[in-house]
N, C-alpha and C positions, 0 to 999 in steps of 0.2 A: 672530533666533534667541531661543529661550526656554529657560531653565534651571530645573530644579526639583531641590532637594536633599532627600533623605529619609534620615534616620539609621536604622540597623538596630536590631533589638531590643536591649534592654539587655545581654542575655547575650552578644551577638555583638560588642559594641563593643571588647573587647580585640583582636579579630581583623579587623573590618571598619570602615573609617573612615566611609564613607557611600556612598550610591547617588546618582549625579548624572545626571539625565535631561536630554537635549538634544533639542529638536524645532523644526521650522520652522513658520512660520505657513502653514497650508494644506497642499496636496499637495506632496510632495517631487518629484513629476513635473512640476509646472507652475511652481513658484516660480523666479524669476530673481534672481540675486545683485544687490544694490544697486550702483549705479555708484560707483566711488571707494572701496569698502570694502577696506582693506588686508588683510583676512583672506581675500581671494579672489585667486588667482594664475592667470592665463590662464582665468578663468571657473570655476575649481575652488575649493571652500571648503577652507581650511587652518586647522585649529584647533590652537593650541599646547598641548602637554601637558607640565606641569612635572615635574621629577624626582620619583620616588615609590618606594615599597617593593613595587611589583607591583600590577597592575590586571587586571580582566576588562573587555573592551570589546565591547559588544553593538551590533549594527546592524540596521536595518530599512529596507527600500526604498532601499538604497544599497550601493554597493561602495566600500570605503575602502582606502587604502594607508597603512601605517605601518611603519617599519623595514624596508622592502623587501618586505613582505607585502601582497598584494592579496586581499581576501576580503569576502564578504557574510555570513560566519558569525562566531561568537564567537571573539575573539582573546585570548590570554594575553600580557600585557606584563610582562616581568620587571623587577626593580628597575633603575632607571637613574639617571644622575647629570647628565644634560643635558636641555634642553627638546627634545621631539620634535614633529614636525608630523604631524597626522592629516589626510590629504587625501581629500576626497570625489570619487570618480571618476564616479559616476552619481547624479544627483539631489542633493538636499540631505541632509546628515547628520542622521539621526534615530536616536538610540541612547541608550546608557547607559554610564557609566563606574562600575565598582565598584572603589573604591580600598581597599587593605588596610593595616592597621597593620603595623609591623615584625614579621615572623614569622607573620602571620595567613594569608598565602597558602599557606605551607607546611603549616600546621596544618589548614586546611580543604580543601585540594586535594591534599595530598601532594607538591606540586611541589618539586623540588630547586632552590631559588632560585639556587644558584651556577651550575648548568647553564643556567638561563634568563636570567641577569643580562644586561641590555642587549639582549635578544633578544625576538622576537615569535613566538608559536606559535599555529597554528590549533587550535581545539578538536578537530577530527578527527585531529590529529597527536598528541594527548595520550592517554595510557593511561587517563585518568579518563573513563569512559563517562557519568558524571553530568553532565559539562559540556555534552554534546549536549542533554540534557534541559533544562538551564538556557536554552540557546539557543531551544528550543521554547517555553518559558515566555514569554520576551521577545517572540518573534515572534507568538505567538498571543494575548497578553493586552494589552488596550488601555490601561488606566489605570496611571499610575506607582504609585499606592498599591497596586493589586492585584499588580503585578509585585513590588514591594518585600515585600509580605506573603508571597508564594510563595517568594521568595528567602530570606527569614527562616526560613520553615518548613524549607526544604531544608538550609540551613547549620546551623540549630539541631540537626538530626539528625546533624551531623558533628562537633560539639564532643565531644572525648574524654571518656568517663565517668571515666577515671582521668587525673589530671594528668600531662602530659608533662614529665618532669624537666628535659630540656634546654630546653624552651620556658620553663619557670619560671625557669631560670637566665638565659635571654636577657632576660626581662622585668625581672629583678632588675638586670641590667647596664644596661638602658635607664634605669631609675630613677636609678641611680648617675651615668650620663652627664648626665642632666637636672639633677641636684643640683649637679654639678661644672661645669655649663655647657660641657661638652665638654672640659674641662681634665683629661683622664684618659688614661693610656697603655693600650696593648693589654695589657701585663703586669698593670696594675692591674685592668683589666676581667676578665682571666682569674682573678685572685685573688678578685674579687667573685663570680664564677661557681663558685669552688672547683674549677677545672680547670687542668691544665697549659696553658701558652700555646699550644702547637701544637694540642692537642685543642680548645681554645676557639676558635681561629681557624677550624678546619675546621667545627665545629658552627655558629658564627656565620654563616659564608658560606652554609652550607646552608639555614639558617632565614631569614636576612635578605637574602641575595643580594649583599651588598657587604662589603668589609673593615671592621673597626672604625673605622679612620681615615676612610674614605669615609662611613660611617654618621654619624660626628660632624659632618661637613660638611653632610650632608643634614638631619640633625636640627636643627642650628643655623639653617639656611636656612628650614626649615618653621616652626619656632617663632617666628622673627623675623617672618615674614609673617603668621602667625596673630595675633601681638600687634598688628601694624599694622592688620589687619582689625578686630580687636576694638575698638581705639581709634577707628577710623573709624565703626564701627557705633554707638558711643556718642557720636558727634559731637565727639570730642576732637581737639585739634590734635596732630599727630604730631611729636614731637621725634625725628628720625632718629638722631642721635648717641646719645641716652639709650637708645633702643630697641635699637640694635645692640650697645651695650655690655652691656645687660642680658642678652643671650643669648650672650655669650662672644666677640664680635668684638673685636679689639684697638682698632680705630678705624674711621672711615667708609671709609678707603681699603681696609682689609681686607674690609669688608662689600661694597664696590663690586666688588672683584675677584671674590669668590665669587658674588655675584649675577649678574655678567656671565657667568661661566663656566657657571652652572647655569640661570639664568633668562633669559639674553640681554638683560637690562636692568639698570640701576642701581637701588639702593633707592629713589631719588627718582622715577625713571621708573615703577617698580612702584607706588609710592604713587599716582601719577596714573592709571595704566592699570588697576590691578586692585583698587581699594578703593572702596567695599565690594565684596562678591562681584559680579562682572560677567561678561560673556560674553567678555572679552578674555583674561585670564591667570589670575586667582586662583581659578577655580572647580574646577580639576582637581588639587588637591593636598590631602593630609591635614593 
């Protein structure tokens, strides 16, 4: 399997994390899975998808199953807190993951993330007719660079001309969460947003798809792994304890518990399996 990551246009980066293209060597109709590869179960390719804030999943020349949905069309994956398995039912998986930043999916697609949280929706089930057009772009365009360019053009046209006040509040809260390393209560987050706590919780779930407490866990998990990847990319020796403490974990036991719950592996196992960016675990999160 081969992976290619393309970052969106600068103006889209507050909303979209990256485009991750996945393709097999040669024809998806003739390729056979290698013997002994743990990512294949009963001859079917299973790709782990780490917890995220919402994704669009494009496929070509394959039927896939994720979250109980089987489809060869564009899928919308809501914010989730545990690793999911994407299984290829026909041929090898050839597709693209478009991962969103917190709140980005709501802003660019109008999706109520609270309603989609932990769920999967087909593009044909969505009220957003533009999603079918995106699916056509992916299926009819050959190169990753051209696909990314066309997706950029499409979503640049969806950036609100006037700033969304609630989205601005959410971004401000996220900055505060990062500065406090997650050591911030929902009441304090609501104060940062200049909203009552009940109103803040409703808006936060609508835009981000999870509760503030769940978001803090996800954010800490993502930022820790990003730090580990950056250290590995610079050929630095990774001090796990120092790294997890830097991002708000109490100790290695705390980090191990949350990594196991969300990523199905310990921090040490993740270091071996997913760093630097590989085809195993680390490629599918923001």
